[in-house]
N, C-alpha and C positions, 0 to 999 in steps of 0.2 A: 598536464598534457598541453602541448603547444596549441595556441589558438583559442584556448578557453581559460584565460587567466582571470576574467572578471565574471562572477556569477551573482545574479540578483534573484532573491526569493521574494515573490510577491505574496503577501499573506504568510510570510515565513515564521511568524512568531507563534503559530499554532503548534499542535503536537507533532504533526508530520513534518512540517517545515523545520522545526527545531531538531528533530531526530536526524534529518538529512544534513543540516548545517553542522551539528556536532560530529556526525560521522565523517564528513569531509575534513573537518579540522583535525580530528584525532588520527586520521589516516594520512594527513599531510597532503591531500589532493589539491586544496586551495588554501592560500594564506588568509588569515582573518581580515587583513586590510584589503583584500580583493573580493570579500563577500559582503553584499548589501542585503539587508532584510527590511521589508516594509510591513506595516500593520496599519490598522485604522485608528489606533490610539497610542499615545506615548506610554501609557501604562503597560500595554502589551509589549512594546519594545523594551521597556525597562527590564523585563525578564531575561533579556539577552546581553545585558551590559557586561557580565562576567566573561562572555566569549570574545570580546574585543572586536566584533564585527561592526561594519558601518550600518547605522540604522537611520531610517527616514520614513516620513508619512507620505512622501511624494512618489507614487508608483511610476509615473511617467519619467521622472528624472532617473529613477533606478533602472528602468528599461533602456533608456538612451545611453547609459554608461556601462552596459553589460554586454558580454559576448554570449552568455547563456542566461535565459530568463526561465525560472522555475515558477509556475503558477500553482499556488497551494491555498487557494481560497475556497469558500463554500460554493456549491454548484450555482446557486442563484446570483452569486457575485461575479462569476467567471466572464460571461460575455460582456456585461457592462464595463468591467475592469479592462478587458482587452480593447474594446471599441474606444474607450476613453483615451487610450494610449496608442492607438493604431498608428498615428503619425510618427511615433518614436521607434517603432520596430523597423529593422533593416533586413535585407536579404542575406547578409552574411552572419546573422545571429541564429541561435537555435532556441526555440520555445519548447519547454518540457512541461507538460501538464500532469498533475496528480488529481485532477478534479474528476469526481465520479460522473460517469455517463455523459461525456461531452466528446463528440467525435473529432477526429483529426481535421476533417473538412470544416466543421463549424469553428473550431479554434483558429485555424489558419485564416478563414474568412474574417473573423472578428478582429484579428490582429493586423488586418490590412491586406492579406493575401500574398505577402511577399516572403514571409519567414517560414523556414522548415519547422515541422512540428513532430515531436515525439510525445506519445500519450502513455502514461504509466499508471499501474494500479498496485501500489504497495499496501501493506496492512499494518495494524497497530503494533505488531511485533517489531517494527522498525525501531521503536523506542528502546528495545534491548538488542538491536542489531540481529534480529532473527526473522525478518520479513521474507515472504515469498512475493517478489514483485514481477508482475507480467507487464510487458511493454510492447507497443506497436508504433509504427512510424509511417510518415508520408513518403511518397516516392522522391521528394526533393531532398530528403535527409541523406547526407554523405556517409561513407563508411567511418570516417573520422568522428563525425558527430554522433553516430550510433554507438561507437566505441566509448565515447565520453559518457553517454547516457547510461550505458551498462556499467561503467566504472562508478558513476555517481550512485546508482542504486545498489551496487555491489558493496558499498560501505555499510549498508544496513541489512544485508542478507543475500539470499539467492535471487538471480534474475532469469526470467524465462521469456524470450521473445515469442510472440504469437501473432496470428493474423487478427486484424481489427474486428472481424466478425465474431471473435471469441471473447472480446473484452467485457461484454455484459455478463457472460458466464464466469469470467475470471473475477468480476465484482461479487457475484453471488457466492462463489466458492472461496476465493482467496481473500477478499476484503471483509466479507461478512462471516466467513468460516471461523475465525478466532472466537467470535461470540458464541457460535454453536459449540465449540470446544470448551469454552468457559462453562457453559451450561452442563456439559458432560462431566467436567471436573467437579463442579458443584454437586451434581447428583451422585456421583461415585463417592464423594466425601461424605455426603449425608447418609449413604448406605453404610459406610464405615462407622459413623457416629451411632446409627441405629443398632449396630452390632457391638457397641460398647467402646469403640476407639475414641481417644481424646480428639477434639476438633482439630487442633494444630497438627497432630500426627496424621489424621485421616486426610486433611487437605493436602499436606505435603506428599503423602503416598499417592493420592489420586492424580496430582499434577505430574509426579514422577512416572507414574504408569503410562500416561499419554505420551510424555516425552520419550520414554524408552521404546514404546511401541512404534512411534514415528521414526526413531533412529533405526530400528530394525528394518522397517520398510525401505528407508532411504539407502542404508548401507548394504543390505543384502540383495536388494533388487527383486526380492520375492513378492508375489502377489499377497495382499493382506489375507486372503482366504487360505493360502498355503500356510502362512505363519499361524493363523488361527487354528488350523488343524494340528499343527505341531505341538501346541500347548493344550489341546483339548483331548484328554485321555478318555477312551471309551468307558462309560460308566462312572466317570469322575465328577469332581465338583464343577468344573468349568462348563461342561455341556449342559448342566441344569441351568446355569446362569444364561448361557447363550439361548436356550429354549425360551426362557422368560423374556429376554430382549425381543425375540421374534414374536412371541405371543403379544407383547405390548406394542409392537409396531415401530420399534426404534429405527430399523433400517429405512423403512418407508418414510418416517418422519424426517430423517436427515436428508433424504433425496428431495422431499417436498420443500424443505427449508431452502435448499440451494436453488430449486426451481423458482420459488416465489420471489426470492431475492433477485434472481436474474431478470425475471419479468419486471420487477420494480425498477431496476436499472434501465431497462429498455423504455419504460414509461417516462422516466426522468429525461432520457435522451430525446424522446419525442416532444415532451413539453418544452424543452429548450428551443426546439425548432419553432414552436408556436409563438413563444415569447420573442424570439429574434425576428 
């Protein structure tokens, strides 16, 4: 896409940064010699040698030479990293952040107050190109810049634009949600083992069941409750299992898990204000 030929990933040697870099290369969105990745150690950058991208330990030099800067560091590193390189940011650049619980206003202010900002929340499934990424953006972001951000995260899965007020909830559900799903898969698989299934068979079935259920929701557009009723025969096996889930409080536990993770994201956002 014109105007976005050079992309720098700050802290891009980590799991999320690498997933995005590999997706961009595999889809041919950006050439390897136009991608710069930074990290805090040469050892981390060594993991990217096979990709043919430019690597450096100098964040500010990477920022200065980029059209788009993707910030992929840990939350406690985000503001110090941006303020250290604030002089290198330009009004014609785009800053994209995948940092948890860091508002557009804080990011823009830390980067010198001149650069448009997009804030995104992908999840671990980006590593297999199946993420659900939510993103929001400041009023300074142009349609072309937003289109590039959507294209960037589109290489690792689905993209859903939302108002920034929903980003903490998107963290609680979208970013933390895979861990809740892993726990469900683990528990379903253990149930199969308890009933005599081999572990490898049970684990594969449990994962496939969640994947299939998700595909039904997405492709049919039906409410999960409607699909549940379709598979729940009166007096059959499934209704007994559903009753046990209700008895043990699974629905409430999942709702509470999203709630507490959302509140934690809000706390992290507030603590960043105090530190700044």
